[in-house]
C-alpha angles and dihedrals in degrees: 000000000000122000120274085244093055092104091051090055090050091051090047091056089052090049092051092047092049090046091052090048092049092049091048090049089050089051091050093049093048090052096043090118099033112121112236095013116140120212112250130212135187114248111211138164138180115280118245108278118252115239110231132185096242137102093266090056102205134039126206113250101205130253132320119212102217104179148322105248138183119249101226136143116213090201092067091043090057093046092048094049094046089053091047089054091054093043094051090052098052094038092063092045092050093051097049094040086057090056092050089050089054092050091054098039116119111225092189093259115048102020125107098258092048093049092045091052090049090052091052091048090050090050090051089052090055090052093045097046093048092247107302117182091246094055091045091051090050090050093050089049091052090050089049089053090059092053090048090051090057091044090056095045091047092051091046091053091048090050089050090050089052090051091050090048091053090049090052088059091049089053092049092048091049091051090052092047092050090048091053093047094047091051090051092049090049089060093049091048093051093048090055099039095049085069090059097258127116118241094213099160092048090049089052090051091050093049091052089054091050090049089053091047091053090062090058101040139355112279137200123180133192129185122190130175119251114230129207108264091216093046109033092185093059121082115212095213092246121108137207108236117195130184124194123190132191089019094276111044123087104218100174132020106181102285097001124079141176131224133223106228120197114213120190116231114242118254088255094042100078121136098197130047092225100044121117116242121267101032111170129248114195124234130191110235136178127249091263094060115120132186109275096030120129110275098187092095096047118108119250121250107226105243090182094062115120090206100065093098131174129060091324093062091045091052093047089050091054095043098043105018107136101161090247091302110129134126115275137147144124128285106241125242115238124211091214096253121131114262096020122130122255137069108336134178109211128211092256090057097254119133124215125190126197119212124195116213131195105184112104094222090060089059093057114077092198086069096043116130101167114128116240087238126015148106125315127188120217112186104313095335128090125212137176120237127204099203143340140214134205125214094210092248122057108313129093121189119205127195107219119222104246092215090066094041103110090153137001111274113257120250125234091025130132110266125198143167111207118335141276116270115179096206125095097238135154095297089054094054091045091052091048090052092048092048091055092045093051096046093043093047091050095049092043095046095047089061096042098049090049092058137066136240120249089264090051099257118146113272120253132207118270103201126054140136136250116248112252093227094048119026091192093064127072131205112255122234089251092053090054095046126015095020096042094088095231093315095107113185092348092128092057116089139148095275097056101026110133147147122267106272090222089064093046090054095041117020090183087077087073108122102237099152127075094189120051091205094061126091126263093266092064112106104176091134091058088050089057089048092051091051090050091051093049103040115015114101104221105152127044092329093308137106123258096266093054094069094106092048091057098044095040087052089059096047093042091053092047091046092049093049094047092045092050091049092047091053090047095049092043089055090048090048089058093044096048091040090055091048090052092047091050086062104034105018127095115260107201093204091051092048090049089054090048090049091059092042095051092041089057090048090050091047092049092048089049090049089050091054091047091051093048090047090057090048092050090047091054091042098047105029102032104035098039094232 
């Protein structure tokens, strides 16, 4: 038979359950507008019935308040984070594509098309005015304006690349900071939950961090209970919480975490002729890594992975996007005979390595993007090279820096400089600009050096480039052609593109005549130049003046695609976010209803206690029991 106070105990459990529910409702209401807060609910179930020796057998023992739990659906969390990863990617692309579009935009005065038209008008004035010094000077100035345009665009793109590079480091640092914070929260959660409680607020904080992480890089999480080793059927209350990023890298394992470490490339470690110095490679370091520690033993983070996701992948696409065009080939096998191609150790200790290439763009020096000195990967090993040569067909020969030569490069191995990135990023637009400059300079100069000035002096080249080691000196026409060893105008690019200083100082050296025997008013050479400008296809099947149309078409398409995707994923972010909030967010109307419901439950339990108190008062005080 149960105690006479059994009913009072039952009422007390109801009172405690209603009180817990009211407090939880109060907590929900107070956090209705708190970002990242998950609605909580009281989990309760009927107490085990008490067996009594009566005809009815068992008597209910009230309610047991099991836990206060979060109302959250992992399915919506996963959908939301996957969408954030996609959104972060296209958002970065859209922003930086917009900047490139602004750099190339023609305002009707200083843009490429405007300057090109002015140059053609100035050339026509030379032809019309029979080649006066003033018209020649005006023409040379208009040509100089075109070179300065490319100088400015090139520098703007390099500055943008430096900005993207700095933002990559910010992303990497943020990933490391989140990893450290998640590992710390994991420890706090396990300490609390091993006592049987639920660390709801800490779990909310951790989920907010994972949401933030999903914007930067793709994320996958897994939580599994930890069992007692001595009693495999008993769970300890603690859990193992793991976080993977970039599809393949374990960032957090409960209390342990990894760091993304950015390492600047050395000045002679570039992988692209047009890259700014100090671009970051990413290493994978442990939690004990500190700035200044040796990074040589750290594992590489695969920048060429298509599964990185998030803002980091968008930034890498803009910084390194080369539209699949990068240097790659196979180190040739030598038969050991003198003079054969392949990896050879010379008597002076230098090592040269021949690489056979198949890609058509690697056989066209106007498209070349290889640094004069840099890093080259042979198989799994990386070396530095001091210079390279091209045979004009399909073989490149690199001279390996002896200081980095720990072993002779293997033959018949895959060779690469940099990596393939399918996106049309900053390197792509720089290479397109350089390709036009080199082809245009070659076609322009061929005509000009074949002509004569108005006073019958031999014609000279118009376009050249300043030497990197001495901005006051220009490359000669011979250095860019006959002495270039099959490299052509490789040394000419947007950053050093300029007009021959001889012409700038004396515009009368302009080769206007095609026939040396004619008088100074003959301008047959300019007629040839005009025909070249109007008809010769020098860039992507288009004439010289159509450069901007081609390149702007690329950036406009990329900008349109990234903007459309950003709008799509932003809309999905709102939709999925609302779905997630419908499950885990606080609904004020629902909480108001709960408030009345739990208040009634509390009142009824209180009324039950009051009723039982009156019964006990009659039983104890008035019957003398």
